[in-house]
N, C-alpha and C positions, 0 to 999 in steps of 0.2 A: 138612510136605512137606519132605523131606531138601533140604539145600544143598551146595553145594561147600564146605569149609570152608577158611577161610585157613591157610597154613601153620603159624602160631603156635598156632591152635587144634586143630593134629590132634597136638600134642605126646604127649598122654596123653588117655585116657577118665575119668580119675580127678579129683576134685575135693578140694582140700586147703583146710581151715578152719582158722584160726588164732584160738582163743579158744572157750571152752566155755560162754559166758554165755548171756543169753536170745536174743540174734541170732545166735550161732555153733550154737547147739542148734536153733533152727528152721530155719536154713538148711540144716542138715547132714539134717533129717528130709524137708524139701521135696524136696531135690535125691535123696536115697534112694528117696522115694517114687515120683519119676519115673523111676527105672532106672539112676540115676548111682551108682557106687561112692565113696563119701567118706572120707577122715581126717580126722578131728578132732585137732589139734594143740592139747593145753591143757596149759599148764605146771606148773596145782598138781596134786597138792599138793606136787609137788618144789620149785617156787617159790612161794612165799606171797604175798600181798599185804597193806596194812594192813586191809583190810575184811573180806575172806574167814576164814572158819572152817573149811570143810572141803574136799575135793578134790572134791564133788559138781559136775556140771555143772548150769548154770541156778541156781545159788545166790541168794538173794536177800539182799543184805549191808544193804539200808537199810530200808523199809517193807516188810510183808507184803501190801500193796494193789495191785492193778491198777486203782484207782480206779473211777470210775461203770461201771455195768453197764446203764445206759439207752442203747438203742440207736435212739432217736428223737428225745432232746432233747440230747444229749451226744456230742461228737464221739470221745471215747475210746472210748464204749460202741458207736458204730457201728465203731470200729477193732476191738474184741473180735467183732462180727457176722461182719467180713470175712474175720477169721483164722479163726474157725469154718467159714464156708463154705467155705474153702480148704485143711479138714482141718490147721488148725493144731495143732502139739503144744503148745504153751504153753498156750494156751485150753483144750484137751481135758483137759490135766493139771491145770490151775488149776480147773476144774469138779469133776474129781473129789475135789480136796481143800480145798473151798470153805469158809470159816468164816462165820457170821454178820456181817454188816456193814453192815446198812441194806441202801441200794441201791447199794453198793460190792460188788467182787468180791476178796476178801480171801482168803487161803492159808493152812493149815499149812505153813509155811515149809520144816521139815526133810523132811517126807514129799513134798511137793511135788518138791524136788531131786532125791530120793532116786528117785521115780518116773521124772522125766525121764532121769535117769543110766540107769536099768533099761532103760527103752525104746529109748533109742539104743545100749546096749550089745547089746540084742538084736536090733538090725535087723540082717539078714544083708549087707546093704550098708555098713553102717557099722562102722569100729574108731577106736578111740581110743587114742592115743599120749599119754604124758606127758614133754612136753620144750617147751622154751622156744625159740621161733623168734624169732631176731635181726636177720633181713635180709628183703628184698624180693625173692624168687627171680626169676628172669627166665625159666625155663622152667616149664610148667604152668599149669593153672587154679588159682586162689587166692582165697579170702576173707577178708581180714582183719576178724575181730570182735572184737576185744582190749578193747573197751570203753573207760570212762573212765580203768581203772588201767592201760594199756598199760605195758609195761615200759620202763624207761629206756633201754635199749641198742637195742629196737626203736623207739621214737620218734625217738632219733637217727637211726636207718635211714631211719626215713619222711622225715624233714625232710631229711637228705641226697638222697634219689632224687626229692623234690620240688621242692627248692630253695625251699622255704617253710618259715616256723616255724610250728612247731604253735601251736594256740591252746591257752589253757587257763582254766580256772576251778576254784572249790575247791568241794567238795561236802561236807555233812556229813549224820552218820547221827544217829537218836535213841534214847536211853537206853530198856532192856527192863527191867522190874520182875517181880519175884515174886508173883503174885496173893495168895499168904497173907500176904505183909507189907503189905496195903493195908486201912486200916481202914474196913471197910463200914459202921460205925455213922456214918461222915460222907459217903461215897461212894454212889452209887446207878447201876444199870445202866438206861439210855434212849438210843436213837436220838434224833439230833435230830427234833423235830416228830412222834415217834413214828413214823418211817417205816419202812416194812416190812409184807410180807404177813403175816408169822407171828410169834408173841410172842418167838420168838430173834431175829428180826431186829430187831423195836422195842425189844429190850433188848441191842444189839450193842456198845455203848459204856459204859465206866464214868465217871462224871461225877465229877470232885472240886471242890466249888464254893469261890468266895473271895469275901469281902466286900471293901469299898474299901480298908480299912486293910491286909488283908493282901496286895490285889493290889499297892499301891504300896509296901510293905516287899519285896515280891516281885521289882520292877523295879528297886529300888535296890541288891538284892544282885545281880541280874543284870548291872546296868551296871557294878558295883565288881569282880566276880568276875576273878580271873586266867585269861587267854585265850591258845590257842595262837598263839603270833606266827610271823609267816612269816620266811623266809630272805631275806637282802639279795637285791634285785632282783625279788622275787616279788610280785604286785599280787593282790588278792583280787577277782577278778571272778566274784562269786557267780551261779548261775542263780536267777531270781527265784522259781521253783517250789520251791526247797529251802533258802531262806535260814536260816541259823542264828538261833536266837531273839534272842541279844544283837545283832545286826544289825537285827533288825524292832525290837528296843525302843529302839535309837538311833536311829531313825528319828521318833521320838515315844513317849510316854508312854502313848498310848492304841491305839497300832496292834497290840498283842497282843490287845486286846479286840476289834478287829475282824477277827482274823485266827483263830489256832488257839486262843484263849482266848474266843471271842465266847460269851455266856451265852443267846444267843436259842434259841426252840424247846425248851426244857430246863425241869424243874420238879423241884424237889428235896422228894421225898417226906417229908424228914426236919424240913424247913420250908416246907411247901407255901405259904404265904403270904409268904414272904420272896423277893424277887427277887435271884439272885446277881448280884454285880458283874463277875464274870469266872468262867469253868470252864476246868478243864484236862480233857481228854478221853483215857482211854486205848482201846485197840483189843486183843481179843483175838488174841495171837500164834501160839497152837499150838490143835489140837483140842481137847485137854484141859483147855484154860483155865488153866493152870497159868504163863502168861506174858501179861504185857500191854507194847505198848508205846505211850510216849507222844506222841499224836499231834501231827504240826508241831513238836515240841520238836527239831530237829536244832540242835546245839550244836559250838562250838568251845572251850567251858569245858575247864580242866584238870580231870583225874580228882578230885582232892579239893574242888575247888570246885563240881563237880555234884553230888557227894553232898551237899553243904552246902546249896545252893541248892534241890535239888530236893526236900528233906525241907522245906523251907518251905511246900509245898503241904499245905493241908489234906487228909487221909486219905493221905499219903505220908510223914508224919513219923517213921514206922520203916521204909520201904521199903529192900528188898533189891533190889540190880540184879543181872540175869542178865548183862547189857551195858550199859556206859555208853556214852555219845555221843564222838562223834569228828569229825575234818575231815581229810580229803584230797585232793590234786590230781586234778583231771580233765584229761584232754587231749581235743583233739578236731581234727580237719582243718577248711581252709577249704574245705569241699564245693563250693561253688558255683565254685569257680576251678579246684579240680582234679579233679573227677570228673565223666564223661559222664552223659548220661540213662539210662545202663544200669548206672550206678553203677561203672563201670570207672575205674581211674587214668588220666587222658588220656594220659601218658609211657610208662605201662606197662600196656595193656589187657588182659593176663593176670591183671592184680589188680584185686579189688574190694573195696571196704569196705562193712561193714553194722553197724548198731547205732550207739551212743552215740558211737562215735568220729567217725562222719557229722556230727554236730550234731543229732542229734534226743534229746529227753530223754524218759527214763522207759521203765519195763519194757516196757510195751505198745509204744510205737513202735519201741525197741529190736527186739524180737522181729518187729514188722511188717515193719522193714527187710531183718531176716535173711530172712523169708519170700521177699519178691521178689529179694533178692540169689539164695537158693539156686535159686528157680525159672530165673532169667534165665543163672545159669551154668549150670546142668543143661541148660536148651535149647541153648545154645551149645555145649557139649560133643558133645550129638546132633546139631548142625548143622541145628537148627531156629531157626526167627525168629519168637518170641511177638510176639503184638499189644501196642501201647505200651500201658502202664499207664493205665487211664482217669483222667485229671486229675480227674474229679467224684467219685471216691472218695475215701473218707478216705486210703489206701493211696496213690493218685496225688498227691494233694493234699500228702503228705508229701513224697515223692520230688521232686516237681515245685518245691517249697520248697528243698530241700537242693540240687538239682543245677542250678540257675539260677534259680529264682523268690526266692531271697532276695538280700539286698544284699552283695555278697560283702567289702565293707569294712567292714561292721557286724555280720556275721555273728555270730550268737550260739545256743546251743541252744535248741531250742524243742520243746515240747509239742504234739502235734495239736489244733487247734481250730478252729472254724468259719470265723475270719479268715482261713482258707488258703485256703479254699474259694472258686470262682467263684460272684457273684451269680446267683441264679434269677430270669429276667426275671417282671415281672409282681407281684412282691411287694414290700408296703410295708416300709419301713424301722421304726425307732425299736423302744423296747420293748415295745410293744402288738402288734407284728407279730413279735416274736423267737421265739414259740412254734410260729408257723405258717412260720416262714421255716428254721427248724431240722428241722422235719418235710419241709419240700420238699428240703432239703441231703441228709436221711438216704433218703428214697424214692429221689430221684434217683441216690444213690450205691449203694443196694443193686441197683439196675438194673442199672448199667454195671459193678458188679463182678460180679454173676451172670454177666452175658453173658461178661466176660472170663475168667472162672474154666472153664467151659464151653469157650472157645476152647484152652484151655492145658491 
């Protein structure tokens, strides 16, 4: 039902989106599909960043994985389901460029970004301009989805407009190895616990085993390696889901064996009777299978140290690297303080924020918040009021967390997880009841989300 718009809402019927990453791309698609004209302002390739390599929209700069695709026992898999149900651009494109990754949704990163870019450029209601936006406009409708690599000038403008310091943490990216430089006489292909419905899925990961002595020497080298130092006044507030391996190692010598190097669920066909002390896993990074990324090996080591340390891994002694790892500063705003329940800036409601800059973490969560921001903004431009996003959906749990559910004083980036969901009455807790509880969360979420999409 059409409503009488406030004066500031009637300034224009066009939506401006700053940033063409996961969130900005999804927001543009959703708004355009609702009948709103959209302009994407993406500063690349004219203005580059530390992590991006191209000018493509939705470029994946870290992992090529959207994580678990299990929509009954995993919160991020449920978020996949909700985005697909809402005609999500990111999910539909990911499905087209899917790579074997066991139960995870991994994609061929370059064709994925190229496809997203082509679909947005082809949409009759979307235009893309290569320019840097460095201020918060007072007119028109805007979504700022500039992500964790928000430019310094824009970051200062946000700080000036909000009167609040931008929070920050440091994010690291993992190295990528050329497949033909891996010694397959030592490595083997296997998904943990042989997970997957097809042979391709059951062999989605490349495994490099270590015995105890090799592992201990690797940890020694890791701890002693030259690392990136921070500038004076900077503090390293890492997000736990993307810790550099050196930071994990500093927490205890066994930490990596219980994290990205855990040996469980894997059997070395070269030595089937020998239990590996630790295993380094690599995941295919492109459809050709010519590139593999080292899973969980985000690093802040300097480049020379990286090659020396990573070549200590059996099967990677002669590894050639298509990309070395690195570390960069990520920024995000204190959303519980600054944003309303519609993701609008309280002090300037013609502006919404979406994606990682709001304090969600991960490709999927960023795209999900873009989906909501695009729909909410489009409805506002059309002078319509959408029903409240149901809190019992994965989308609703996330938006509730960042716009008021989280403690503002200790606000930190968050992945979607079932801890953000309201309890389901009548279910017992504890580990034994976890499977039933998670299924109850997903069943409830699917029902309320499906109803919301139908009403929108």
